[in-house]
N, C-alpha and C positions, 0 to 999 in steps of 0.2 A: 504494499501500498504506499507506502514511504517513497518506497523507487518510483511508482508510478508519479507521484505529488511531485517529484524532483524533477522528472523527466516533462510534466507538463508545464513546471515553472521556468524550465529551460528554453520552453520552443515559446510560452506566452509572453515573459517579462521582457525580452527584447524586440517582441514585436509593439507590444504596448508601449513603451519605452522609444520606440520609433515614432509610435502614431503621436504621441505625447511634443515628443521636439518638431517633428513636422507641424503639428496645429501651432507649437508656440513661434517656431519661424518664422509662419505664414500672419502670427498674429502681429509681428514687429513690422513687418513692410507687406503691405499691400500687395493683393496679387498684380493689380493693375502696372503698377511700379514695380513690378519684376518683370513682366512682361515688356516692360519699356528696356530694361536691361537687356532682357532676351534678343530685343529685337537689334539694337543698338552697336551688340558686340562684333567685332570683328572674327567672322567665323573662319579664316585662315589659319589664325594661330589654335581656335579649338579643335579644328579636323587636323591639324599640326600634332597637339596634344594627344589627340586620339590615337594617331600614328605610332606614338611612341609608347602609348599606352599599349596596344596592338604589338609591339618590337617584344614587348617586356612579357608578355602571354608565350608570344612562339620562343622565346628565349627559354622560357619555365618547362615548355613542352620538350622541347632539345636537350634542356639540361636532365629533364627525367629519364632518358636513352642511359645516361651515364652511370645510375645509380643502378639499374635492372641488369646491366650487361654484366658484372661480375656473378649476378647470380644465376648466369646462364639465359637469361630471357634478351631475345633481341626484338623489341616491340614496333610498328609499324608507326611512323612518326604520324602519320594521319589519327590514327588513334592516340597518340599522346595528346595533341593539339587539341581534338576535339572533347578529349576526357577533362584537359585541362579548362577550356570554356564550359563546359558543363556543369564542370563544380564550383566558377562564379556564379553563375546562374541558378544554380538550386541553393548556395547559400543567403540567396535575398530570401527565399522562402524559410527554410529551418536552418538556424545557426548550426555549421561545421558539419551539416547533412551532405553537405559539396565532397568533402575530403572521403566519407562513406562511399558516395557513389562514385569517383574519380577512382578508388580501389577497386570498386564491382565492376566497373565499365573494363577495367583490366585484365580481370578475371571471367568474364564471360566472352569477351574478343580476344585477349591473346592466351590464357591460359594459368596466367600468373596467378599463386595463390593468394588469395585475399589480405591474407595475415604480412606476407612479403611485400605486398604491394602498399598496402597501409603504414606498412615500417619506413619504405621509403619514403612516404610523405611526411610524416613524422622528422625525420632526419634534415628533408630538406626544409623544412620550417624550421626547424633547429639554425640553419645556417641563414635563413634569412633572418630571425631573429638578432644573430650575430651581426651583421651588416648593421640592421636598423640601429642595434647600440653604437656602431663604429660613426653612423652618422650623427648619433645625438653627441658621442663624446667630439667630433669635428666640429659640431656647430658650438659645444662648449668651449670648446679649445677659439676658433675664431670668434665668437662672439662675447669672451669672458669680460672682456671690460662693460659693455651693454648689458649683460645679466646681470654682472656683479652689481656695478650702478642701479641697475632696476630693484635688486633686492636690498642694495643699502638703502633707495628710496622709501620703499615699500615699508619693510623691517627694518626692527634694530640689530645691527650686525652683533653686539655680545648677544643676544637671544639667537641668532643664526649659530653662530659658534655653539652655545652650549646644547643647542639643538642637534646638532651635527654630532657634536661628543656623547650625548644621550643617544642617539642613533646608531653610535661604533660601538658603545658598549654593548647596547642591547644588542646588536648583531653577533659581536663575539660571545655574547652568554648565548645566544640561540645556538650558532655554530658547537657551543660546547654539549648543549644539552643534545644535539642531533647524534653527535657522535659517541656521546656516554650514554643516553637512554635505549632501553629494548621497547619502547611502547609501541603500538602500531602504527600513532601518528609519525613518530621520527623513523620507524621503518620506510613507511608509504615515503618520506620527504626524500630519505638516502636515498630510495630505489630510482626515485623519478630522477634526482641529481647526477645519480650513477648513468640513468638513462639518457640522459643530458650529454654526457662526458661521452660515452660510449656512441654516441649519435656523430657528433663532431667529430672525435677520433675517423672513423670508418670513412670519413671525408677523404682524408688522408692516404688512405688503402685502396682508394678506387685506382684502377689502370690509367684513367683519364682525369687523376683529380684538379689536375692544372685548368683543364677546361670547365670543370666544373667549376672551379672557385671565379674562374674568368665570366661564366654565366650568370653567376652569383650576381659579383657587381655588376655585369651589365643589366640585369633586370632592376636593379634598384637606382643606378643611373637612370635609366628610362624613366622609371617612377619619377623620380626628381625632376628630370626634364619637363616631364607631361605638365607637372603642376607650375613650374617657370615658366613654359612657353604658353600657358593658357590664361597666364595672369595678364599677358600683351594683349588679350580679346576686349578689354575693359580699360579705357581709358585712365579713368580714376585708379587702375591697379599698375601702370604700367612705369611708374617709379618709385615703387615701392622698393626699400632697400631688402637685399639679398638676404640679410637677416629674418627678414619678417617671413619668405620664401622657406628657408630651411625651419623654422622654426611651426609656422604654419603648416608645412609638408608634416613633420613629427605627429603632430597634435592631430592631425586629419587622419593620419594611417592607425592610429591608435584606437580613433573614434570607430572604423569600422567593426571592430571588435565589438561594442560596445550595444549596436544594433543589427539588423540584417544587411548586409552589405552598404552599413553607413547611413542607413536613409535616415533622415532630421539630423544624426550627430555628427555627418560630417561637413556639413554647411557651419553647424552652432559653433563645431571646434577651431576652424576657422576665424568666423568672428570672434571669436574669447579671443584669440590671440591678435588678431589685426586691431583690433579696438581698445583692447586694454594694455598692450603690448607697445604696440605702434601709433595708436592714436588715428587711425584710419577709420574715415567714415565709414558707420555702421550699415548702411542701405545698400554701397555698392560691395562690401567685403561679405556680406549675406546675399547679393544675388550673383559674386563671383562663384563664393562657396556652391550654390545649386545649380549653376552654369557648369562648373566642373565636374559636379557630382553625377548631374544629370547627363554629359556627355562620356563619361566613363561608362553608366548606367546602360545608355544606348549602345553602346560596343558592346557590352557582356549580353544585354537582350538579345541583338542581331545575331552575333557568334555564339553565344550559348545554344537558342534555339536551333538556328541551323544545326549545330554539333548535334544534336539531341536528335534531330529528323533525320540528318543524313550518317548517322554512325550503323545503324540496319542496313543501311542501302549499299553503303562503302563495305562494308565487311560479307555481305551476302553477295556482293559481286567477285571480292577475291575468291571467296569458296569457290563459286561456279568457275573463275579461270582454273583453278588448281584442278577441280574433279573433269 
């Protein structure tokens, strides 16, 4: 019974949060005003941003082959591409269901055992997380003066130092507890961390590890370029500092995990960063958030929908040609 309740909450809470954030966002800007921004936007930059997004998805599909080859599976690139697009589309309905569907597609059409396919997806998410942390670290390094100045302006520096010291002490105590405790929670956390480490190390055991690393960096470079280029679609956004682009991109990326496909949360994350940190007017910030989210969503709906339709046709033709 408790498991059923948890599963229902996992599905309904992100949906409800997304609906609420959409309502909140549209209550802060009139639909007619939002449409004006969409009409006056320069779609050359929007399409270019969509192209960079498309390249990142294709690169992800190609990268997946490197993970499966050491296990003896040489999958068709077409199936890999369509499985990736199907993943993104399905994630708009049920959170994280796309990853399960992606591994299932591989099982149905390529004969890869579900647990092995799903394991490679977990490993690639770990690689993506590492790159994301790297982007955050680079942003902190490049914009240290700005971030430090903002924190000093908004908060007492002494309180910040004390807070960091307390967090450090608590972190060390937590690590000590995990290493020495035999409780179920501690064992689960140790197992999770061990799995993360194993997943990271598995990357370096690949035959084509450098190609995998290149594509991982390429994917995230395309993500950042997608965000950066689309800022030029609105005149009000064209001169914003690159710090705003990086921090806005980070906030928007994390927002995708909050709701299905970032619906509602993606534009509001951008507004939060642009207006509170960089004092960019709220209306164009919100309009930009909806423009970039809508552009990428249209890309996923088209490519993901076509993928789900064409997958059985593609594989039927392949099978008939072998026969």
